[in-house]
DRENDO-1510 file (C-alpha; in Angstrom, 1 decimal, always signed):
<recs>
REC; n; res; u; v; w
REC; 1; UNK; -264.7; -81.7; -105.0 .
REC; 2; UNK; -266.2; -84.4; -102.9 .
REC; 3; UNK; -266.0; -83.8; -99.1 .
REC; 4; UNK; -262.8; -85.0; -97.5 .
REC; 5; UNK; -264.5; -86.6; -94.5 .
REC; 6; UNK; -264.4; -90.2; -95.8 .
REC; 7; UNK; -265.8; -92.8; -93.5 .
REC; 8; UNK; -265.7; -90.2; -90.8 .
REC; 9; UNK; -268.2; -92.0; -88.6 .
REC; 10; UNK; -266.4; -95.3; -88.6 .
REC; 11; UNK; -263.1; -93.5; -87.9 .
REC; 12; UNK; -264.6; -91.6; -85.1 .
REC; 13; UNK; -266.1; -94.8; -83.6 .
REC; 14; UNK; -262.8; -96.7; -83.8 .
REC; 15; UNK; -259.8; -94.5; -82.9 .
REC; 16; UNK; -257.3; -93.9; -80.2 .
REC; 17; UNK; -258.4; -90.2; -80.1 .
REC; 18; UNK; -261.6; -91.2; -78.2 .
REC; 19; UNK; -262.0; -91.4; -74.5 .
REC; 20; UNK; -265.8; -91.1; -74.1 .
REC; 21; UNK; -268.3; -93.8; -73.1 .
REC; 22; UNK; -268.8; -96.1; -76.1 .
REC; 23; UNK; -272.6; -96.7; -75.6 .
REC; 24; UNK; -273.3; -92.9; -75.8 .
REC; 25; UNK; -270.9; -92.5; -78.8 .
REC; 26; UNK; -272.6; -95.4; -80.6 .
REC; 27; UNK; -276.0; -93.7; -80.1 .
REC; 28; UNK; -274.6; -90.4; -81.5 .
REC; 29; UNK; -273.2; -92.2; -84.6 .
REC; 30; UNK; -276.6; -94.0; -85.1 .
REC; 31; UNK; -278.3; -90.6; -85.1 .
REC; 32; UNK; -275.8; -89.1; -87.6 .
REC; 33; UNK; -276.2; -92.1; -89.9 .
REC; 34; UNK; -279.9; -91.7; -89.8 .
REC; 35; UNK; -279.5; -88.0; -90.7 .
REC; 36; UNK; -280.9; -86.8; -87.4 .
REC; 37; UNK; -278.2; -84.1; -86.9 .
REC; 38; UNK; -280.2; -82.0; -84.4 .
REC; 39; UNK; -280.7; -85.0; -82.1 .
REC; 40; UNK; -277.1; -86.0; -82.5 .
REC; 41; UNK; -276.0; -82.5; -81.5 .
REC; 42; UNK; -278.0; -82.6; -78.3 .
REC; 43; UNK; -276.4; -85.9; -77.4 .
REC; 44; UNK; -273.0; -84.5; -78.2 .
REC; 45; UNK; -273.4; -81.6; -75.9 .
REC; 46; UNK; -274.0; -83.9; -73.0 .
REC; 47; UNK; -271.1; -86.2; -74.0 .
REC; 48; UNK; -268.6; -83.4; -74.3 .
REC; 49; UNK; -269.5; -82.2; -70.8 .
REC; 50; UNK; -268.4; -85.6; -69.6 .
REC; 51; UNK; -265.4; -86.0; -72.0 .
REC; 52; UNK; -264.2; -82.5; -73.0 .
REC; 53; UNK; -260.8; -83.8; -74.2 .
REC; 54; UNK; -262.2; -86.4; -76.6 .
REC; 55; UNK; -261.1; -85.4; -80.1 .
REC; 56; UNK; -263.5; -87.8; -81.8 .
REC; 57; UNK; -266.5; -86.2; -80.0 .
REC; 58; UNK; -265.4; -82.7; -81.2 .
REC; 59; UNK; -265.1; -84.1; -84.7 .
REC; 60; UNK; -268.6; -85.6; -84.6 .
REC; 61; UNK; -269.8; -82.3; -83.4 .
REC; 62; UNK; -268.2; -80.5; -86.3 .
REC; 63; UNK; -269.8; -83.1; -88.6 .
REC; 64; UNK; -273.3; -82.5; -87.2 .
REC; 65; UNK; -273.0; -78.7; -87.2 .
REC; 66; UNK; -271.8; -78.8; -90.8 .
REC; 67; UNK; -274.9; -80.7; -91.8 .
REC; 68; UNK; -277.0; -78.2; -89.9 .
REC; 69; UNK; -275.6; -75.4; -92.1 .
REC; 70; UNK; -273.5; -74.0; -89.2 .
REC; 71; UNK; -270.1; -74.0; -91.0 .
REC; 72; UNK; -268.4; -71.5; -88.7 .
REC; 73; UNK; -269.3; -73.4; -85.5 .
REC; 74; UNK; -268.4; -76.7; -87.3 .
REC; 75; UNK; -265.0; -75.3; -88.1 .
REC; 76; UNK; -264.5; -74.3; -84.5 .
REC; 77; UNK; -265.4; -77.8; -83.4 .
REC; 78; UNK; -262.9; -79.4; -85.8 .
REC; 79; UNK; -260.1; -77.1; -84.7 .
REC; 80; UNK; -260.8; -77.9; -81.1 .
REC; 81; UNK; -260.4; -81.6; -82.0 .
REC; 82; UNK; -257.1; -80.7; -83.8 .
REC; 83; UNK; -255.8; -78.9; -80.8 .
REC; 84; UNK; -256.4; -82.0; -78.7 .
REC; 85; UNK; -255.1; -84.4; -81.3 .
REC; 86; UNK; -253.0; -82.6; -84.0 .
REC; 87; UNK; -252.7; -85.6; -86.3 .
REC; 88; UNK; -256.3; -86.8; -86.1 .
REC; 89; UNK; -257.2; -87.2; -89.7 .
REC; 90; UNK; -261.1; -86.9; -89.5 .
REC; 91; UNK; -260.8; -83.5; -87.8 .
REC; 92; UNK; -258.1; -82.3; -90.2 .
REC; 93; UNK; -260.2; -83.4; -93.2 .
REC; 94; UNK; -263.4; -81.8; -91.9 .
REC; 95; UNK; -261.7; -78.5; -91.2 .
REC; 96; UNK; -259.9; -78.6; -94.5 .
REC; 97; UNK; -263.1; -79.2; -96.4 .
REC; 98; UNK; -264.8; -76.2; -94.8 .
REC; 99; UNK; -261.9; -73.9; -95.4 .
REC; 100; UNK; -261.4; -75.2; -99.0 .
REC; 101; UNK; -265.1; -74.5; -99.8 .
REC; 102; UNK; -264.7; -70.9; -98.8 .
REC; 103; UNK; -261.3; -70.5; -100.5 .
REC; 104; UNK; -259.8; -69.8; -97.1 .
REC; 105; UNK; -255.9; -69.6; -97.5 .
REC; 106; UNK; -255.6; -71.6; -94.3 .
REC; 107; UNK; -256.9; -74.7; -96.1 .
REC; 108; UNK; -253.5; -75.2; -97.7 .
REC; 109; UNK; -251.8; -75.6; -94.3 .
REC; 110; UNK; -254.4; -78.2; -93.2 .
REC; 111; UNK; -254.1; -80.1; -96.5 .
REC; 112; UNK; -250.3; -80.2; -96.2 .
REC; 113; UNK; -250.8; -81.7; -92.7 .
REC; 114; UNK; -253.0; -84.4; -94.1 .
REC; 115; UNK; -250.4; -85.2; -96.8 .
REC; 116; UNK; -247.7; -85.4; -94.2 .
REC; 117; UNK; -249.7; -88.2; -92.7 .
REC; 118; UNK; -251.0; -89.7; -95.9 .
REC; 119; UNK; -248.7; -88.6; -98.8 .
REC; 120; UNK; -250.7; -90.3; -101.5 .
REC; 121; UNK; -254.0; -88.7; -100.7 .
REC; 122; UNK; -255.2; -87.8; -104.2 .
REC; 123; UNK; -258.1; -85.6; -103.0 .
REC; 124; UNK; -255.8; -83.4; -100.9 .
REC; 125; UNK; -253.4; -83.0; -103.9 .
REC; 126; UNK; -256.3; -82.1; -106.1 .
REC; 127; UNK; -257.6; -79.5; -103.6 .
REC; 128; UNK; -254.1; -78.0; -103.2 .
REC; 129; UNK; -253.9; -77.8; -107.0 .
REC; 130; UNK; -257.3; -75.9; -107.2 .
REC; 131; UNK; -256.2; -73.5; -104.4 .
REC; 132; UNK; -252.9; -72.8; -106.1 .
REC; 133; UNK; -254.7; -72.1; -109.4 .
REC; 134; UNK; -257.0; -69.6; -107.6 .
REC; 135; UNK; -254.0; -67.8; -106.4 .
REC; 136; UNK; -252.3; -67.8; -109.8 .
REC; 137; UNK; -249.5; -70.2; -108.7 .
REC; 138; UNK; -249.5; -72.4; -111.8 .
REC; 139; UNK; -246.2; -74.1; -110.9 .
REC; 140; UNK; -247.6; -75.5; -107.7 .
REC; 141; UNK; -251.0; -76.2; -109.3 .
REC; 142; UNK; -249.6; -78.4; -112.0 .
REC; 143; UNK; -247.4; -80.3; -109.5 .
REC; 144; UNK; -250.4; -81.0; -107.2 .
REC; 145; UNK; -252.8; -81.8; -110.1 .
REC; 146; UNK; -250.3; -84.3; -111.4 .
REC; 147; UNK; -250.1; -86.0; -108.0 .
REC; 148; UNK; -253.9; -86.2; -107.9 .
REC; 149; UNK; -253.7; -89.3; -110.2 .
REC; 150; UNK; -256.9; -90.5; -111.7 .
REC; 151; UNK; -259.1; -88.5; -109.3 .
REC; 152; UNK; -259.6; -85.6; -111.7 .
REC; 153; UNK; -259.6; -87.7; -114.8 .
REC; 154; UNK; -263.4; -87.3; -115.2 .
REC; 155; UNK; -263.8; -83.9; -113.6 .
REC; 156; UNK; -264.0; -81.0; -116.0 .
REC; 157; UNK; -263.1; -78.0; -113.8 .
REC; 158; UNK; -259.8; -79.3; -112.3 .
REC; 159; UNK; -258.8; -80.6; -115.8 .
REC; 160; UNK; -259.5; -77.2; -117.2 .
REC; 161; UNK; -257.4; -75.6; -114.5 .
REC; 162; UNK; -254.6; -78.1; -115.0 .
REC; 163; UNK; -254.5; -77.6; -118.7 .
REC; 164; UNK; -254.7; -73.8; -118.4 .
REC; 165; UNK; -251.7; -73.8; -116.1 .
REC; 166; UNK; -249.7; -76.0; -118.4 .
REC; 167; UNK; -250.4; -73.5; -121.3 .
REC; 168; UNK; -249.4; -70.5; -119.1 .
REC; 169; UNK; -246.2; -72.3; -118.2 .
REC; 170; UNK; -245.5; -72.7; -121.9 .
REC; 171; UNK; -245.9; -76.4; -121.9 .
REC; 172; UNK; -248.6; -76.9; -124.6 .
REC; 173; UNK; -247.3; -80.3; -125.6 .
REC; 174; UNK; -248.0; -81.5; -122.0 .
REC; 175; UNK; -251.4; -79.8; -122.1 .
REC; 176; UNK; -252.6; -81.6; -125.3 .
REC; 177; UNK; -253.6; -84.9; -123.5 .
REC; 178; UNK; -255.5; -82.9; -120.8 .
REC; 179; UNK; -257.5; -80.9; -123.4 .
REC; 180; UNK; -258.0; -84.1; -125.4 .
REC; 181; UNK; -259.5; -85.7; -122.3 .
REC; 182; UNK; -261.8; -82.6; -121.8 .
REC; 183; UNK; -263.0; -82.9; -125.3 .
REC; 184; UNK; -263.7; -86.7; -124.8 .
REC; 185; UNK; -265.7; -85.8; -121.7 .
REC; 186; UNK; -267.7; -83.2; -123.7 .
REC; 187; UNK; -267.9; -84.4; -127.3 .
REC; 188; UNK; -270.7; -81.9; -128.2 .
REC; 189; UNK; -269.1; -78.9; -126.5 .
REC; 190; UNK; -267.7; -76.6; -129.2 .
REC; 191; UNK; -265.6; -74.7; -126.7 .
REC; 192; UNK; -263.8; -77.9; -125.6 .
REC; 193; UNK; -263.1; -78.8; -129.2 .
REC; 194; UNK; -261.8; -75.2; -130.0 .
REC; 195; UNK; -259.6; -75.2; -126.9 .
REC; 196; UNK; -258.1; -78.6; -128.0 .
REC; 197; UNK; -257.4; -77.2; -131.4 .
REC; 198; UNK; -255.8; -74.1; -130.0 .
REC; 199; UNK; -253.5; -76.1; -127.7 .
REC; 200; UNK; -252.6; -78.5; -130.6 .
REC; 201; UNK; -251.6; -75.5; -132.6 .
REC; 202; UNK; -249.5; -74.1; -129.8 .
REC; 203; UNK; -247.8; -77.4; -129.5 .
REC; 204; UNK; -247.1; -77.3; -133.3 .
REC; 205; UNK; -249.3; -80.4; -133.9 .
REC; 206; UNK; -250.7; -78.7; -137.0 .
REC; 207; UNK; -252.4; -81.6; -138.7 .
REC; 208; UNK; -254.0; -82.6; -135.4 .
REC; 209; UNK; -255.3; -79.1; -135.0 .
REC; 210; UNK; -256.7; -79.1; -138.5 .
REC; 211; UNK; -258.5; -82.4; -137.9 .
REC; 212; UNK; -259.9; -81.1; -134.6 .
REC; 213; UNK; -261.1; -77.7; -135.9 .
REC; 214; UNK; -262.5; -78.8; -139.3 .
REC; 215; UNK; -265.8; -80.1; -137.9 .
REC; 216; UNK; -266.4; -76.7; -136.2 .
REC; 217; UNK; -265.7; -74.9; -139.5 .
REC; 218; UNK; -268.1; -77.1; -141.4 .
REC; 219; UNK; -271.1; -76.4; -139.1 .
REC; 220; UNK; -274.0; -74.3; -140.2 .
REC; 221; UNK; -273.7; -71.6; -139.3 .
REC; 222; UNK; -269.9; -71.8; -139.2 .
REC; 223; UNK; -268.1; -70.6; -136.1 .
REC; 224; UNK; -265.9; -67.6; -137.2 .
REC; 225; UNK; -263.4; -68.0; -134.3 .
REC; 226; UNK; -262.9; -71.6; -135.3 .
REC; 227; UNK; -262.4; -70.6; -138.9 .
REC; 228; UNK; -259.9; -68.0; -137.9 .
REC; 229; UNK; -257.9; -70.5; -135.9 .
REC; 230; UNK; -258.2; -73.1; -138.6 .
REC; 231; UNK; -256.8; -70.7; -141.1 .
REC; 232; UNK; -253.8; -70.2; -138.8 .
REC; 233; UNK; -253.3; -74.0; -138.6 .
REC; 234; UNK; -253.4; -74.3; -142.4 .
REC; 235; UNK; -250.8; -71.6; -142.8 .
REC; 236; UNK; -248.6; -73.2; -140.1 .
REC; 237; UNK; -248.9; -76.5; -142.0 .
REC; 238; UNK; -247.8; -74.6; -145.1 .
REC; 239; UNK; -251.2; -75.0; -146.9 .
REC; 240; UNK; -251.6; -71.3; -147.8 .
REC; 241; UNK; -254.5; -71.7; -150.3 .
REC; 242; UNK; -256.7; -73.2; -147.6 .
REC; 243; UNK; -255.5; -70.7; -145.1 .
REC; 244; UNK; -256.5; -67.8; -147.4 .
REC; 245; UNK; -259.9; -69.4; -148.1 .
REC; 246; UNK; -260.6; -70.1; -144.5 .
REC; 247; UNK; -259.6; -66.6; -143.3 .
REC; 248; UNK; -261.8; -65.1; -146.0 .
REC; 249; UNK; -264.7; -67.3; -144.8 .
REC; 250; UNK; -264.1; -66.1; -141.2 .
REC; 251; UNK; -264.4; -62.5; -142.3 .
REC; 252; UNK; -267.6; -63.2; -144.3 .
REC; 253; UNK; -269.1; -65.1; -141.4 .
REC; 254; UNK; -268.6; -62.3; -139.0 .
REC; 255; UNK; -267.3; -59.1; -140.7 .
REC; 256; UNK; -267.4; -56.9; -137.6 .
REC; 257; UNK; -264.5; -58.6; -135.8 .
REC; 258; UNK; -261.2; -56.7; -136.4 .
REC; 259; UNK; -259.1; -59.6; -135.5 .
REC; 260; UNK; -260.0; -61.6; -138.6 .
REC; 261; UNK; -258.9; -58.7; -140.9 .
REC; 262; UNK; -255.7; -58.4; -138.9 .
REC; 263; UNK; -255.0; -62.1; -139.2 .
REC; 264; UNK; -255.5; -61.9; -143.0 .
REC; 265; UNK; -253.1; -58.9; -143.1 .
REC; 266; UNK; -250.5; -60.9; -141.2 .
REC; 267; UNK; -250.8; -63.7; -143.8 .
REC; 268; UNK; -250.3; -61.1; -146.5 .
REC; 269; UNK; -247.2; -59.8; -144.7 .
REC; 270; UNK; -245.7; -63.3; -144.6 .
REC; 271; UNK; -246.1; -63.7; -148.3 .
REC; 272; UNK; -245.2; -60.1; -149.2 .
REC; 273; UNK; -248.7; -59.5; -150.6 .
REC; 274; UNK; -248.8; -56.1; -149.1 .
REC; 275; UNK; -251.4; -54.5; -151.4 .
REC; 276; UNK; -253.8; -57.4; -151.0 .
REC; 277; UNK; -253.5; -57.0; -147.2 .
REC; 278; UNK; -254.2; -53.2; -147.6 .
REC; 279; UNK; -257.3; -53.9; -149.7 .
REC; 280; UNK; -258.6; -56.3; -147.1 .
REC; 281; UNK; -258.0; -53.9; -144.3 .
REC; 282; UNK; -259.7; -51.2; -146.3 .
REC; 283; UNK; -262.8; -53.4; -146.5 .
REC; 284; UNK; -262.6; -53.8; -142.7 .
REC; 285; UNK; -262.3; -50.0; -142.2 .
REC; 286; UNK; -265.5; -49.5; -144.2 .
REC; 287; UNK; -267.4; -51.5; -141.6 .
REC; 288; UNK; -265.2; -50.5; -138.6 .
REC; 289; UNK; -264.1; -47.0; -139.3 .
REC; 290; UNK; -263.1; -46.4; -135.6 .
REC; 291; UNK; -260.8; -49.5; -135.3 .
REC; 292; UNK; -257.4; -48.2; -134.2 .
REC; 293; UNK; -256.0; -51.7; -134.7 .
REC; 294; UNK; -256.9; -51.7; -138.4 .
REC; 295; UNK; -255.3; -48.3; -139.0 .
REC; 296; UNK; -252.2; -49.6; -137.3 .
REC; 297; UNK; -252.1; -52.8; -139.4 .
REC; 298; UNK; -252.6; -50.7; -142.6 .
REC; 299; UNK; -249.8; -48.4; -141.5 .
REC; 300; UNK; -247.4; -51.4; -141.1 .
REC; 301; UNK; -248.4; -52.6; -144.6 .
REC; 302; UNK; -247.7; -49.2; -146.1 .
REC; 303; UNK; -244.2; -49.3; -144.5 .
REC; 304; UNK; -243.5; -52.4; -146.5 .
REC; 305; UNK; -244.5; -50.7; -149.7 .
REC; 306; UNK; -242.3; -47.7; -148.8 .
REC; 307; UNK; -245.4; -45.4; -148.5 .
REC; 308; UNK; -244.2; -43.6; -145.4 .
REC; 309; UNK; -246.5; -40.6; -145.6 .
REC; 310; UNK; -249.6; -42.9; -145.7 .
REC; 311; UNK; -248.2; -45.0; -142.8 .
REC; 312; UNK; -247.6; -41.9; -140.7 .
REC; 313; UNK; -251.2; -40.8; -141.3 .
REC; 314; UNK; -252.5; -44.2; -140.3 .
REC; 315; UNK; -250.3; -44.3; -137.1 .
REC; 316; UNK; -251.5; -40.9; -136.1 .
REC; 317; UNK; -255.1; -41.9; -136.6 .
REC; 318; UNK; -254.6; -45.1; -134.7 .
REC; 319; UNK; -253.2; -43.2; -131.8 .
REC; 320; UNK; -255.9; -40.6; -131.9 .
REC; 321; UNK; -258.6; -43.3; -131.8 .
REC; 322; UNK; -256.8; -45.2; -129.0 .
REC; 323; UNK; -254.0; -43.4; -127.2 .
REC; 324; UNK; -253.1; -46.5; -125.3 .
REC; 325; UNK; -252.7; -48.7; -128.4 .
REC; 326; UNK; -249.6; -50.6; -127.6 .
REC; 327; UNK; -247.6; -50.4; -130.8 .
REC; 328; UNK; -248.7; -47.2; -132.4 .
REC; 329; UNK; -245.7; -45.0; -131.6 .
REC; 330; UNK; -243.5; -48.1; -131.4 .
REC; 331; UNK; -244.1; -49.0; -135.1 .
REC; 332; UNK; -243.8; -45.4; -136.1 .
REC; 333; UNK; -240.4; -45.3; -134.6 .
REC; 334; UNK; -239.5; -48.6; -136.2 .
REC; 335; UNK; -240.6; -47.2; -139.6 .
REC; 336; UNK; -238.3; -44.2; -139.1 .
REC; 337; UNK; -235.5; -46.6; -138.2 .
REC; 338; UNK; -236.1; -48.6; -141.3 .
REC; 339; UNK; -235.9; -45.4; -143.4 .
REC; 340; UNK; -232.6; -44.8; -141.6 .
REC; 341; UNK; -234.1; -41.5; -140.4 .
REC; 342; UNK; -232.4; -42.0; -137.0 .
REC; 343; UNK; -233.0; -38.6; -135.4 .
REC; 344; UNK; -236.7; -38.8; -136.2 .
REC; 345; UNK; -236.8; -42.4; -134.9 .
REC; 346; UNK; -235.1; -41.3; -131.7 .
REC; 347; UNK; -237.6; -38.4; -131.2 .
REC; 348; UNK; -240.6; -40.6; -131.7 .
REC; 349; UNK; -239.3; -43.3; -129.4 .
REC; 350; UNK; -238.4; -40.9; -126.6 .
REC; 351; UNK; -241.8; -39.2; -126.8 .
REC; 352; UNK; -243.5; -42.6; -126.6 .
REC; 353; UNK; -241.4; -43.6; -123.6 .
REC; 354; UNK; -242.6; -40.6; -121.8 .
REC; 355; UNK; -246.2; -42.1; -122.0 .
REC; 356; UNK; -245.3; -45.8; -121.6 .
REC; 357; UNK; -242.0; -46.0; -119.6 .
REC; 358; UNK; -242.3; -49.7; -119.0 .
REC; 359; UNK; -242.5; -50.8; -122.6 .
REC; 360; UNK; -239.7; -53.3; -123.2 .
REC; 361; UNK; -239.9; -53.0; -127.0 .
REC; 362; UNK; -239.5; -49.2; -126.9 .
REC; 363; UNK; -236.4; -49.4; -124.7 .
REC; 364; UNK; -235.0; -52.0; -127.1 .
REC; 365; UNK; -235.7; -49.6; -130.1 .
REC; 366; UNK; -234.0; -46.7; -128.3 .
REC; 367; UNK; -230.9; -48.8; -127.6 .
REC; 368; UNK; -230.9; -50.0; -131.3 .
REC; 369; UNK; -231.4; -46.5; -132.6 .
REC; 370; UNK; -228.6; -45.0; -130.5 .
REC; 371; UNK; -226.3; -47.8; -131.6 .
REC; 372; UNK; -227.1; -47.2; -135.3 .
REC; 373; UNK; -226.4; -43.5; -134.7 .
REC; 374; UNK; -222.8; -44.5; -133.9 .
REC; 375; UNK; -222.7; -44.4; -130.1 .
REC; 376; UNK; -219.2; -45.6; -129.3 .
REC; 377; UNK; -218.0; -47.5; -126.2 .
REC; 378; UNK; -217.3; -45.1; -123.4 .
REC; 379; UNK; -219.6; -42.3; -124.6 .
REC; 380; UNK; -222.7; -41.1; -122.8 .
REC; 381; UNK; -224.9; -42.2; -125.7 .
REC; 382; UNK; -223.4; -45.7; -125.6 .
REC; 383; UNK; -224.0; -45.9; -121.9 .
REC; 384; UNK; -227.7; -44.9; -122.5 .
REC; 385; UNK; -228.0; -47.5; -125.3 .
REC; 386; UNK; -226.6; -50.1; -122.8 .
REC; 387; UNK; -229.0; -49.1; -120.1 .
REC; 388; UNK; -231.9; -49.2; -122.6 .
REC; 389; UNK; -231.0; -52.8; -123.6 .
REC; 390; UNK; -230.7; -53.7; -119.9 .
REC; 391; UNK; -234.1; -52.2; -119.1 .
REC; 392; UNK; -235.7; -54.0; -122.0 .
REC; 393; UNK; -234.4; -57.4; -120.7 .
REC; 394; UNK; -235.4; -56.5; -117.1 .
REC; 395; UNK; -238.9; -55.7; -118.2 .
REC; 396; UNK; -239.2; -58.8; -120.5 .
REC; 397; UNK; -236.6; -61.5; -119.7 .
REC; 398; UNK; -237.5; -63.6; -122.7 .
REC; 399; UNK; -237.0; -60.8; -125.2 .
REC; 400; UNK; -234.4; -62.4; -127.4 .
REC; 401; UNK; -233.7; -59.3; -129.6 .
REC; 402; UNK; -233.0; -57.2; -126.6 .
REC; 403; UNK; -230.6; -59.8; -125.1 .
REC; 404; UNK; -228.9; -60.0; -128.5 .
REC; 405; UNK; -228.4; -56.2; -128.5 .
REC; 406; UNK; -227.2; -56.3; -124.9 .
REC; 407; UNK; -224.7; -59.0; -125.9 .
REC; 408; UNK; -223.4; -56.9; -128.8 .
REC; 409; UNK; -222.9; -53.9; -126.6 .
REC; 410; UNK; -221.1; -56.0; -124.0 .
REC; 411; UNK; -218.8; -57.4; -126.6 .
REC; 412; UNK; -218.0; -53.9; -127.9 .
REC; 413; UNK; -217.2; -52.9; -124.4 .
REC; 414; UNK; -214.8; -55.8; -124.0 .
REC; 415; UNK; -216.9; -57.7; -121.5 .
REC; 416; UNK; -216.6; -61.0; -123.4 .
REC; 417; UNK; -217.7; -63.5; -120.8 .
REC; 418; UNK; -221.0; -61.6; -120.1 .
REC; 419; UNK; -221.4; -61.0; -123.8 .
REC; 420; UNK; -221.2; -64.8; -124.4 .
REC; 421; UNK; -223.8; -65.4; -121.7 .
REC; 422; UNK; -226.3; -62.8; -123.1 .
REC; 423; UNK; -225.9; -64.0; -126.7 .
REC; 424; UNK; -226.3; -67.6; -125.6 .
REC; 425; UNK; -229.5; -66.7; -123.7 .
REC; 426; UNK; -230.8; -64.8; -126.8 .
REC; 427; UNK; -230.3; -67.8; -129.0 .
REC; 428; UNK; -231.8; -70.2; -126.4 .
REC; 429; UNK; -234.9; -68.0; -126.3 .
REC; 430; UNK; -235.2; -68.0; -130.1 .
REC; 431; UNK; -233.3; -71.0; -131.6 .
REC; 432; UNK; -234.2; -69.8; -135.1 .
REC; 433; UNK; -232.5; -66.4; -134.7 .
REC; 434; UNK; -229.5; -66.5; -137.1 .
REC; 435; UNK; -228.3; -63.1; -135.9 .
REC; 436; UNK; -228.2; -64.1; -132.2 .
REC; 437; UNK; -226.3; -67.3; -133.2 .
REC; 438; UNK; -223.8; -65.3; -135.3 .
REC; 439; UNK; -223.2; -62.9; -132.5 .
REC; 440; UNK; -222.7; -65.8; -130.1 .
REC; 441; UNK; -220.0; -67.2; -132.5 .
REC; 442; UNK; -218.3; -63.8; -132.6 .
REC; 443; UNK; -218.2; -63.5; -128.8 .
REC; 444; UNK; -216.9; -67.1; -128.5 .
REC; 445; UNK; -214.2; -66.4; -131.0 .
REC; 446; UNK; -213.2; -63.2; -129.2 .
REC; 447; UNK; -213.2; -65.1; -126.0 .
REC; 448; UNK; -210.8; -67.8; -127.4 .
REC; 449; UNK; -213.4; -70.6; -127.0 .
REC; 450; UNK; -212.8; -72.1; -130.4 .
REC; 451; UNK; -213.9; -75.6; -129.5 .
REC; 452; UNK; -217.5; -74.4; -129.2 .
REC; 453; UNK; -217.5; -72.6; -132.5 .
REC; 454; UNK; -217.5; -75.5; -135.1 .
REC; 455; UNK; -220.8; -77.1; -134.0 .
REC; 456; UNK; -222.5; -73.7; -133.8 .
REC; 457; UNK; -221.2; -72.7; -137.3 .
REC; 458; UNK; -222.8; -75.9; -138.6 .
REC; 459; UNK; -226.0; -75.0; -136.9 .
REC; 460; UNK; -225.9; -71.5; -138.4 .
REC; 461; UNK; -225.5; -73.0; -141.9 .
REC; 462; UNK; -228.5; -75.3; -141.2 .
REC; 463; UNK; -230.6; -72.4; -140.1 .
REC; 464; UNK; -229.7; -70.4; -143.2 .
REC; 465; UNK; -230.8; -73.4; -145.4 .
REC; 466; UNK; -234.0; -73.7; -143.4 .
REC; 467; UNK; -234.7; -70.0; -143.8 .
REC; 468; UNK; -234.1; -70.3; -147.5 .
REC; 469; UNK; -236.6; -73.2; -147.9 .
REC; 470; UNK; -239.2; -71.4; -145.7 .
REC; 471; UNK; -238.9; -68.3; -147.8 .
REC; 472; UNK; -239.3; -70.3; -151.0 .
REC; 473; UNK; -242.4; -72.0; -149.5 .
REC; 474; UNK; -243.9; -68.7; -148.4 .
REC; 475; UNK; -243.6; -67.3; -151.9 .
REC; 476; UNK; -244.8; -70.5; -153.6 .
REC; 477; UNK; -248.4; -69.1; -153.5 .
REC; 478; UNK; -249.0; -65.6; -154.8 .
REC; 479; UNK; -251.9; -63.9; -153.1 .
REC; 480; UNK; -253.7; -61.8; -155.7 .
REC; 481; UNK; -256.6; -59.5; -155.3 .
REC; 482; UNK; -259.9; -61.1; -156.3 .
REC; 483; UNK; -262.6; -58.9; -157.7 .
REC; 484; UNK; -266.3; -60.0; -157.4 .
REC; 485; UNK; -266.6; -60.6; -161.1 .
REC; 486; UNK; -263.5; -62.8; -161.3 .
REC; 487; UNK; -263.1; -66.4; -160.3 .
REC; 488; UNK; -261.0; -66.9; -157.2 .
REC; 489; UNK; -257.3; -67.7; -157.8 .
REC; 490; UNK; -254.7; -68.7; -155.2 .
</recs>
């Protein structure tokens, strides 16, 4: 950021805050303009003896000391001027600049005082935005950056902070033009292009993301991260053959990155090509035999093939390699739940909760398991299921499946109004969740709110049709294992 002391010398020479003799002050200003800060400082000491309540002299002293590298003394001088004249802008700006440069939290208060006097000061807004970003307050940061107008339009750092905050606030569509501007400012910067592609993908601008990332993928050597992200964009745009080819290329380009194998496995999951996914993960494990994530991924794929013994072995190995792996025991419990082996699922989930008591998904799974085991309203196990669902929502408020479970339990308990609220929130958090919508309809029907049901029933029918078309599209392309001697088929 540029210094805030704009036209400081002119302001100091022509302001109601001054009381000192004009000839002496003009001499001081002349020295400052000539860059003779030491000489100006000597003159200021004499002038302040004669006029100790002159805010403009104290401000000039702060200006001189700052240019002599004496920031602490300069700040003291500016604050003395502010004490004499609390709304004196040059002193407020000088003090704010010093405090801002050292990330002093007091800078915010000074900047807000400046904005109270001059609400459209773009520099103050930009600086408040940067300070808010440093303190992790993205809501304030985005507000201030927006009010900084064109000031940050050509400045990379504040634009990056602005765009980053928009993404953190889950506003990727608003972040796209910010990252587009960053890419325009740095046309040869691969990171800027990658970030733009990522934000376009988050905003569901799939074709734009493909156009942005394709030049990175065609470079020699290719950028594996860009290939991986481009593969995701192709799949989102329902171009599975290109997604497969691009993800394979990412793996070939950098075969020692587990994430690329994991993303390929996810693609195979989406298209029910479980064995192909296992084969690719096996290739990854040959190079990365200590990757807990790859064992976890293979264990999940084995579940889909009904090979529960193999999946248990993989989950156990994943947890041995990385006891803190987030979903090891969680998925193991889910596998037991899928087999309808409810006592085993409950045992696994409870053991895992002993290690990670703040895992929202585990609390949800325990509630779901207890419910499937037949916990009836009023029983101790029903109460525990309810508390588990509540805990999951408390730990992760945007966890739609946990809210849906909570809504179901509330409905079963006869608390219809609250059940409607939780089911509505679950559907709002995931507008594609047919189950949450169905439970909302049931709760509304039980609550006698029939007028709301018809439009929701139509929406449910539309979601079912969309899901059918999506499933058909996902299975349009069969992913088959390709052996080296064979020509690739997709």
